[in-house]
KOLNU-915713 format. One record per residue (C-alpha): residue in three letters; x, y, z. Coordinates in steps of 0.5 Angstrom, whole numbers, padded with zeros to 4 digits, always signed. Example, Ala and Ser with C-alpha at 12.3 -4.5 7.8 and 13.67 -1.06 7.14 Angstrom:
BEGIN
Ala+0025-0009+0016Ser+0027-0002+0014
***
This chain:
BEGIN
Met+0020+0061+0027Trp+0022+0056+0031Gly+0025+0050+0031Leu+0022+0044+0033Gln+0027+0037+0034Trp+0024+0031+0036Glu+0028+0025+0038Gln+0024+0018+0038Gly+0027+0013+0041Lys+0031+0006+0040Gln+0029-0001+0040Thr+0032-0007+0040Leu+0030-0015+0040Glu+0035-0015+0042Ile+0031-0009+0038Gln+0032-0002+0039Arg+0030+0004+0036Asp+0031+0011+0037Leu+0027+0017+0033Ile+0029+0024+0033Leu+0022+0026+0030Val+0028+0025+0029Phe+0026+0018+0030Leu+0032+0014+0031Leu+0031+0006+0032Ile+0035+0001+0033Phe+0033-0006+0034Phe+0037-0014+0033Pro+0031-0019+0034Pro+0033-0025+0035Gln+0034-0030+0030Leu+0027-0033+0025Ala+0026-0039+0024His+0021-0042+0019Gly+0019-0048+0016Ile+0011-0050+0016Glu+0006-0056+0015Gln+0002-0051+0010His-0005-0050+0009Arg-0007-0046+0003Leu-0013-0040+0003Phe-0016-0037-0003Leu-0021-0031-0004Asp-0026-0033-0007Lys-0029-0029-0013Asp-0034-0026-0007Gly-0029-0024-0004Lys-0030-0030+0002Leu-0023-0033+0005Arg-0024-0041+0004Asp-0019-0047+0005Val-0018-0050-0001Lys-0018-0056+0003Ser-0025-0057+0006Ala-0028-0052+0000Gly-0026-0059-0005Ile-0023-0055-0009Ala-0016-0057-0013Gln-0011-0053-0014Ser-0011-0054-0021Asp-0017-0049-0021Leu-0015-0045-0018Leu-0014-0037-0022Gly-0005-0037-0021Ala-0005-0043-0018Ile+0002-0043-0015Pro+0008-0047-0018Ala+0013-0051-0016Leu+0019-0046-0011Pro+0027-0048-0013Glu+0029-0049-0007Gly+0036-0049-0005Lys+0040-0055-0003Met+0038-0058+0004Val+0044-0061+0008Glu+0042-0068+0012Phe+0041-0067+0020Ser+0039-0073+0024Tyr+0034-0072+0028Asp+0037-0072+0035Ser+0042-0067+0033Phe+0037-0061+0034Gln+0034-0058+0040Glu+0026-0060+0040Asn+0021-0057+0043Asp+0018-0056+0049Gly+0012-0061+0048Ala+0009-0066+0044Met+0007-0063+0037Ser+0000-0062+0036Ala-0004-0064+0030Leu-0006-0060+0025Pro-0013-0059+0025Ser-0018-0061+0019Thr-0021-0054+0017Leu-0021-0048+0018Pro-0027-0044+0018Asp-0030-0045+0010Ser-0031-0037+0008Arg-0031-0031+0012Asp-0039-0032+0013Ala-0036-0036+0018Trp-0034-0030+0022Asn-0038-0025+0024Ser-0036-0018+0026Glu-0035-0020+0034Asp-0030-0025+0031Glu-0026-0020+0027Ala-0026-0015+0034Val-0023-0020+0038Ala-0018-0023+0032Gly-0016-0016+0031Ala-0010-0014+0028Gly-0007-0021+0029Gly-0009-0021+0037Cys-0010-0027+0040Arg-0011-0027+0047Gly-0019-0028+0047Glu-0024-0022+0048Lys-0022-0020+0055Ser-0019-0013+0057Pro-0011-0013+0055Gly-0009-0008+0061Glu-0011-0004+0066Asn-0017+0002+0065Ala-0015+0007+0063Ser-0017+0013+0067Ala-0022+0018+0064Glu-0020+0024+0062Glu-0025+0029+0067Glu-0027+0024+0072Gly-0033+0020+0071Asp-0032+0019+0064Lys-0033+0012+0062Ser-0032+0013+0055Cys-0025+0013+0056Glu-0024+0005+0059Leu-0020+0002+0056Thr-0024-0004+0053Trp-0023-0011+0048Lys-0026-0007+0043Thr-0023-0001+0043Ser-0016-0004+0044Gln-0018-0006+0037Lys-0020+0000+0034Leu-0012+0002+0035Ala-0009-0004+0034Asp-0013-0003+0027Gly-0011+0004+0025Leu-0003+0002+0027Met-0004-0003+0023Arg-0006+0001+0017Phe-0001+0007+0019Ser+0005+0001+0019Ile+0003-0001+0012Asp+0002+0006+0009Leu+0009+0007+0012Leu+0012+0002+0010Arg+0010+0003+0002Glu+0012+0010+0003Val+0019+0009+0005Glu+0020+0003+0000Leu+0018+0008-0006Glu+0022+0014-0003Ser+0029+0010-0001Asn+0030+0006-0007Arg+0034+0002-0001Ser+0035-0006-0001Asn+0032-0008+0007Val+0027-0003+0010Ile+0026-0003+0018Leu+0021+0001+0022Ser+0017+0001+0028Pro+0011+0004+0026Leu+0009+0004+0034Ser+0015+0009+0036Ile+0014+0014+0031Ala+0006+0013+0033Leu+0008+0015+0040Ala+0013+0021+0037Leu+0006+0023+0032Ser+0001+0023+0038His+0005+0026+0043Leu+0006+0032+0037Ala-0002+0031+0037Leu-0003+0033+0044Gly+0000+0039+0043Ala-0004+0041+0036Ala-0010+0044+0034Asn-0015+0045+0028Gln-0013+0042+0021Thr-0006+0039+0024Glu-0009+0035+0030Lys-0014+0032+0025Arg-0009+0031+0019Leu-0004+0027+0025Leu-0009+0023+0027Glu-0012+0022+0020Val-0005+0019+0017Met-0005+0015+0023His-0012+0011+0022Leu-0014+0013+0030Glu-0019+0019+0029Ser-0024+0015+0032Val-0020+0013+0037Pro-0023+0015+0043Cys-0019+0018+0049Leu-0013+0017+0045His-0008+0020+0049Gln-0011+0016+0055Met-0011+0009+0051Leu-0003+0010+0049Gly-0001+0012+0055Thr-0005+0006+0059Leu-0002+0001+0053Gly+0005+0004+0054Arg+0005+0002+0061Arg+0002-0005+0060Leu+0008-0006+0055Ser+0013-0003+0060Glu+0010-0008+0065Ser+0011-0014+0061Thr+0014-0013+0054Leu+0018-0007+0053Ser+0023-0002+0056Leu+0019+0005+0055Gly+0022+0011+0056Ser+0020+0019+0054Arg+0023+0026+0056Leu+0022+0032+0054Tyr+0028+0037+0053Leu+0026+0044+0053Gln+0031+0051+0052Lys+0032+0055+0057Gly+0027+0061+0057Phe+0023+0058+0053Glu+0015+0058+0055Val+0011+0052+0054Lys+0004+0052+0056Glu+0003+0049+0063Lys-0002+0044+0061Phe+0002+0042+0055Leu+0008+0039+0060Glu+0003+0036+0065Asp-0001+0032+0060Ser+0006+0030+0056Glu+0008+0027+0063Lys+0001+0024+0064Phe+0000+0020+0058Tyr+0007+0020+0055Gly+0011+0019+0062Ala+0016+0026+0058Lys+0018+0028+0065Pro+0021+0036+0062Lys+0028+0038+0063Thr+0032+0044+0062Leu+0038+0045+0056Ser+0043+0048+0059Gly+0045+0052+0054Ile+0052+0049+0054Asn+0052+0044+0047Gln+0058+0039+0050Asp+0054+0038+0057Asp+0047+0038+0053Leu+0049+0032+0049Val+0052+0028+0055Ala+0046+0028+0059Ile+0041+0027+0052Asn+0046+0021+0050Ser+0047+0019+0058Trp+0039+0018+0059Val+0039+0015+0051Lys+0044+0009+0053Asp+0041+0008+0059Val+0034+0007+0057Thr+0037+0002+0051His+0041-0002+0056Gly+0048+0001+0053Lys+0046-0002+0046Ile+0046+0006+0044Pro+0051+0010+0047Ser+0052+0016+0043Phe+0046+0017+0040Leu+0047+0025+0038Gln+0053+0028+0035Gln+0051+0035+0036Leu+0044+0038+0038Pro+0041+0042+0031Gln+0042+0049+0031Asn+0035+0054+0033Thr+0033+0047+0037Val+0028+0050+0043Met+0025+0042+0045Leu+0026+0036+0044Leu+0021+0030+0044Leu+0025+0024+0046Asn+0022+0017+0046Ala+0027+0010+0048Ile+0025+0003+0046Tyr+0027-0003+0048Phe+0026-0010+0047His+0030-0016+0048Gly+0026-0022+0045Phe+0028-0030+0046Trp+0026-0034+0040Arg+0022-0040+0044Asn+0026-0045+0040Lys+0033-0044+0039Phe+0038-0044+0033Asn+0045-0049+0034Ala+0050-0044+0031Ser+0054-0051+0030Phe+0048-0052+0024Thr+0049-0046+0021Gly+0053-0045+0014Pro+0054-0042+0007Asp+0047-0043+0002Val+0044-0037-0003Phe+0039-0032-0003His+0034-0032-0008Leu+0034-0024-0010Asp+0030-0026-0016Asn+0029-0031-0022Glu+0036-0030-0024Phe+0043-0028-0019Val+0043-0030-0011Val+0048-0028-0006Pro+0051-0032-0001Val+0049-0031+0006Glu+0050-0036+0012Met+0044-0039+0014Met+0041-0042+0020Lys+0038-0049+0020Ala+0033-0053+0024His+0029-0061+0023Gln+0024-0061+0027Tyr+0021-0053+0027Pro+0014-0053+0031Leu+0012-0048+0026Ser+0006-0045+0025Trp+0003-0043+0018Phe-0001-0042+0012Thr-0002-0040+0004Leu-0007-0035+0001Glu-0008-0037-0006Ser-0011-0031-0009Gln-0005-0027-0007Asp+0001-0032-0008Ile+0004-0031-0001Gln+0006-0035+0006Val+0005-0033+0012Ala+0008-0037+0019Lys+0008-0035+0025Phe+0014-0035+0030Pro+0013-0033+0037Phe+0018-0030+0043Lys+0017-0034+0049Ser+0015-0026+0051Asn+0008-0024+0049Val+0012-0022+0042Ser+0011-0026+0035Phe+0015-0025+0029Val+0010-0026+0022Val+0013-0026+0016Ile+0010-0026+0009Val+0013-0029+0004Pro+0011-0029-0005Asn+0011-0035-0007His+0016-0033-0012Asn+0023-0030-0013Thr+0021-0022-0014Arg+0025-0016-0012Asp+0018-0012-0011Thr+0015-0014-0004Ser+0011-0008-0005His+0004-0011-0007Val+0004-0017-0001Leu+0001-0013+0004Glu-0004-0010-0001Asn-0011-0013+0002Phe-0008-0017+0006Pro-0013-0020+0011Tyr-0009-0017+0018Lys-0016-0018+0022Gln-0016-0025+0022Leu-0009-0027+0022Cys-0011-0030+0029Arg-0016-0036+0025Leu-0012-0037+0020Phe-0006-0039+0023Pro-0006-0047+0024Arg-0003-0051+0029Glu+0005-0051+0029Val+0007-0058+0026Pro+0015-0060+0026Thr+0018-0057+0020Thr+0025-0057+0017Val+0028-0049+0017Lys+0032-0045+0014Ile+0033-0037+0016Pro+0039-0033+0014Lys+0043-0029+0019Ile+0041-0022+0018Lys+0043-0015+0020Leu+0041-0009+0018Asp+0042-0002+0020Gln+0039+0004+0017Lys+0037+0010+0018Leu+0032+0015+0014Glu+0031+0022+0013Leu+0022+0022+0014Asn+0021+0029+0012Gln+0019+0027+0006Val+0016+0021+0007Leu+0011+0024+0012Ser+0010+0030+0007Gln+0008+0024+0002Met+0003+0021+0008Gly-0001+0028+0008Leu+0003+0031+0014Gln+0007+0038+0010Glu+0004+0041+0014Leu+0008+0040+0019Phe+0014+0042+0016Thr+0011+0049+0014Ser+0006+0052+0019Pro+0003+0047+0024Asn-0002+0049+0029Leu+0002+0048+0035Gln-0002+0053+0040Lys-0003+0048+0045Ile+0005+0048+0046Thr+0006+0055+0046Glu+0003+0061+0043Gln+0009+0062+0039Pro+0011+0060+0032Leu+0014+0053+0032Phe+0015+0048+0026Val+0017+0041+0025Ser+0025+0042+0023Ser+0027+0034+0022Val+0024+0027+0023Gln+0030+0022+0022His+0029+0015+0024Gln+0034+0009+0026Ala+0033+0003+0026Thr+0037-0004+0027Leu+0035-0012+0026Glu+0040-0017+0027Leu+0037-0025+0027Arg+0042-0030+0030Glu+0042-0037+0033Asp+0044-0034+0040Gly+0037-0030+0040Val+0033-0035+0043Glu+0033-0040+0049Ala+0031-0047+0049Ser+0024-0050+0053Ala+0024-0054+0058Ala+0022-0061+0055Thr+0027-0064+0052Ser+0024-0070+0047Val+0018-0068+0042Val+0012-0074+0039Leu+0013-0074+0032Ser+0008-0078+0028Arg+0008-0075+0021Ser+0013-0073+0015Val+0016-0066+0016Ser+0015-0061+0011Ala+0021-0056+0009Phe+0020-0048+0009Ser+0027-0044+0007Leu+0027-0036+0008Asp+0031-0035+0002Arg+0028-0031-0003Pro+0025-0023-0001Phe+0020-0022+0005Val+0015-0018+0009Phe+0016-0018+0017Ile+0012-0016+0022Ile+0014-0017+0030Phe+0005-0016+0034Glu+0004-0016+0040Asp+0000-0022+0041Glu-0005-0020+0046Thr-0008-0013+0042Gly-0005-0015+0036Ile-0001-0008+0036Pro+0004-0008+0031Leu+0011-0006+0035Phe+0015-0007+0028Ile+0015-0008+0021Gly+0021-0008+0015Ser+0022-0012+0007Val+0028-0016+0007Gln+0030-0015-0001Asn+0038-0017+0000Pro+0040-0020+0007Asn+0048-0019+0004Pro+0047-0013+0000Asp+0055-0012+0000Ala+0056-0018-0004Ala+0056-0019-0011Pro+0050-0022-0015Gln+0051-0028-0017Ile+0048-0034-0022Pro+0046-0039-0018Glu+0050-0046-0020Pro+0045-0052-0023Gln+0044-0057-0019Asp+0043-0065-0021Ser+0036-0068-0022Gly+0038-0072-0016Glu+0040-0066-0011Ala+0033-0062-0014Thr+0029-0068-0012Asp+0031-0070-0005Ala+0031-0062-0003Asn+0024-0061-0006Lys+0020-0068-0005Asn+0017-0067+0002Arg+0017-0058+0001Val+0008-0058+0003Pro+0004-0064+0004Lys-0001-0064+0000
***
């Protein structure tokens, strides 16, 4: 048997990610910011999504009404001490669609997995797999099929990694992993190809490889730096069609390994370092034995928040692990932060969106109660409707912990649990070579960093406010998704249970009643 090693790239958000199918992912997004004037939604007995206020329903009448949440002590800041947003604050709309009946199928197709740019082509049209084949055109609807499949794959992947790893924090790039698996599917046949597409929920996407190729080119032009490369052992025979399609769809130009271990390591690490803008200078320490082919995919993303945090207001605070324990953290703070958010009552969660200056947004999903277990958060999550559900931004007092996550994962077991056991035993990869070939290792590395200097301020320095400021603290476990706005493609997904795992959990100090009242008096406008 030949060992097949994948390496899929790095990402920096500052996100960087590396995969060695091996999925190696590194990423440093800019810091997150949250605070909110809240729109409250619930799923009624018929499964319809409704706005509590417009439906005329009192919160006390809802099943599982949300209890008041404890909030950490908030430091008082003066208004003009903070960086303002880039213009006058928009008023919160008075209503959302009363129920899902107000939507039609076209609305859901346009909304996609968060895509918010309207019904139009999300980029160039894909060329046909065969000249004249109109079915391979990259239309808005077909791009939403891709977004929907990748979102479902993201949720499955996060769930399995959380179950398998037993780690307090998880960070993944479903896009990077999907690009590696799709590249492998290009060389797979029969049941192996079928299972790969089914696990990614992309079996119904027409002309998949061309769709992904077009998406990759568009993202490279506007949002990400993408790079692919194919390394082959000297003398290893690969079918010409696979080599041609690898370069055509994934931009993976074939390179021959010299057979001199140290020289090959230098060449591979140099390429990865270049694509990731120096963030990953030494990707591989050694080449796995019996490697005949490596698929590398590197992704680099550096995003700037639309509104930055003033580092002088960052200070010590606590993050609630659950109802009993906290850990100390450095908390970034802002006062008049323009934020869009809503509450989904039936699932007991809050959802907020923090845009970058590029066409990318950081969406955070937070349980309304302090719990270490966030596995339920994405169950029945209405991601197709996100674009429609987010209200206009309102000024909000925000607290978010500084976070730096660095994670390396072995994904063989995770992918096997998802239905890809065959990859590691006897896959059908006859479109690559007639020789026996199997995947020997799937590794993934990811880094996430949230910090003040991850954003730049907008040009305008004043904001017009006419309503009280609500407050939102990201001070308890949460799930996050980083979306490409136009299509709703999920670039990254993860969960944070403990932003400071090296610190010993503590029992929080009791607050006197006056402090508690002050901290919560403007938490959520009713």
